[in-house]
C-alpha distance (Angstrom), angle and dihedral (degrees) to the residues before:
residue distance angle dihedral
D1 . . .
L2 3.78 . .
G3 3.84 93.9 .
L4 3.82 92.7 -149.3
N5 3.78 119.4 173.4
W6 3.80 95.0 -162.5
P7 3.82 137.3 59.3
V8 3.78 117.8 -96.5
R9 3.73 111.3 -136.5
S10 3.88 100.5 169.3
V11 3.86 139.8 21.7
R12 3.70 135.1 -158.0
V13 3.80 116.7 -145.5
K14 3.80 117.0 -160.7
R15 3.82 95.2 -179.3
G16 3.79 140.6 -18.3
T17 3.77 134.2 20.9
W18 3.85 119.4 -66.1
E19 3.76 133.0 -162.0
I20 3.86 112.7 -146.1
C21 3.78 120.0 -169.4
S22 3.73 135.2 -167.8
R23 3.89 94.7 -132.5
T24 3.78 135.0 45.2
R25 3.77 120.9 -84.8
Y26 3.76 93.2 27.6
R27 3.83 96.5 -65.0
G28 3.76 133.5 129.9
R29 3.77 121.0 36.6
C30 3.81 112.4 -8.2
A31 3.78 135.5 -171.9
T32 3.78 135.6 -172.0
V33 3.79 122.6 -127.5
A34 3.74 129.3 -175.9
A35 3.80 102.2 164.0
D36 3.86 137.2 34.6
E37 3.87 110.2 -66.2
P38 3.75 114.0 -160.6
D39 3.82 91.5 -174.0
L40 3.81 116.5 24.3
R41 3.87 89.5 -175.2
G42 3.81 92.4 62.3
R43 3.83 107.6 50.1
T44 3.77 102.2 21.9
G45 3.85 99.5 31.4
F46 3.84 84.9 -129.8
F47 3.80 106.4 155.9
D48 3.85 100.6 158.9
N49 3.74 132.7 90.7
V50 3.83 115.2 -90.3
Q51 3.77 109.6 -121.2
S52 3.87 102.6 160.0
M53 3.81 136.3 23.8
R54 3.83 137.4 175.4
P55 3.73 139.3 173.8
L56 3.77 118.0 -99.9
G57 3.81 122.4 -142.1
G58 3.79 126.7 -19.8
P59 3.77 123.2 52.9
Q60 3.89 115.6 -15.1
I61 3.78 108.1 -110.9
Q62 3.71 128.4 -177.5
P63 3.84 120.1 -128.0
P64 3.84 107.5 -105.0
V65 3.82 120.5 -99.7
A66 3.66 107.2 -131.7
P67 3.84 116.9 178.9
T68 3.78 99.9 -148.9
P69 2.97 104.8 172.2
P70 3.89 108.7 0.6
A71 3.78 112.1 -122.3
G72 3.72 112.8 -120.9
P73 3.87 129.2 -2.9
S74 3.79 126.7 -41.0
L75 3.71 133.9 -163.4
R76 3.80 111.5 -133.5
G77 3.72 128.4 -166.9
M78 3.91 133.3 169.0
G79 3.79 94.4 -85.1
A80 3.81 106.0 19.9
E81 3.80 145.6 24.7
F82 3.80 126.1 -151.9
F83 3.88 119.4 -146.4
P84 3.85 112.4 -169.9
A85 3.86 91.3 -173.1
P86 3.83 110.8 13.4
G87 3.68 118.2 -162.0
Q88 3.78 147.0 151.7
Y89 3.78 127.0 -124.7
N90 3.84 87.7 2.0
M91 3.86 94.3 -59.8
R92 3.78 124.0 110.3
I93 3.79 117.3 -107.1
L94 3.78 118.9 -116.9
S95 3.79 110.6 -120.8
C96 3.82 90.3 -131.7
P97 3.77 118.9 17.9
N98 3.83 90.8 -154.2
G99 3.78 91.6 57.0
N100 3.82 100.6 -115.7
S101 3.81 96.4 113.8
T102 3.76 94.9 -155.1
A103 3.81 121.8 160.8
N104 3.79 92.2 -118.4
C105 3.77 92.0 51.3
A106 3.81 92.3 47.4
A107 3.85 89.0 50.8
K108 3.85 91.6 53.7
T109 3.80 90.4 45.6
A110 3.85 90.5 50.6
D111 3.85 91.3 47.2
N112 3.91 89.0 52.6
F113 3.78 89.9 47.6
C114 3.74 92.4 51.5
R115 3.82 94.4 45.2
G116 3.75 88.3 51.7
A117 3.77 90.1 52.5
G118 3.87 90.5 54.8
W119 3.87 98.3 -97.7
N120 3.91 126.7 117.6
G121 3.82 94.2 -118.6
S122 3.80 147.9 -60.1
T123 3.78 126.4 -67.7
S124 3.70 96.8 -171.8
E125 3.80 141.5 8.2
S126 3.78 141.2 168.0
Q127 3.77 134.5 -154.4
E128 3.82 124.4 -127.5
S129 3.82 126.7 -165.1
V130 3.74 117.2 -140.7
N131 3.76 121.5 173.7
G132 3.80 92.7 -20.5
R133 3.84 94.7 -50.3
V134 3.86 122.7 106.1
Y135 3.81 117.1 -135.8
L136 3.82 136.2 -177.3
A137 3.80 112.7 -97.7
D138 3.87 137.5 176.9
V139 3.89 94.9 14.7
L140 3.73 115.1 -178.2
C141 3.90 109.9 -158.5
V142 3.88 117.4 -165.3
R143 3.78 140.8 -179.6
S144 3.85 96.4 -130.0
G145 3.76 143.6 -4.8
F146 3.76 98.6 53.1
């Protein structure tokens, strides 16, 4: 469940084949994409909002977490940066994309977030429940020693 509030008109595929669907849990109208699609409406006839996606075949990979731009303020020093409410594209990051909200999964998500922000990893992170969803919170990204 991507929880997007805007229509998706294009996708960029780094590797593999993906199924994108107009409703959550891979329901509704679905299309398969294996390469960048600058206009989903043209080739696939996909006119709906994208609300779920998953890789098809091969090894299961998670979509990358890229913090561009970080949501909310951060406090940056020479060797670390603290994000009270990390996000991407002004939306909070779920602590575990698969919904399990375990500490190990949150740590991996925080590491991916920090690497995407140009750091080597995360040394600490918390999880915050908001309206039944669990998000990353209080993430400390560092250059070394994580």
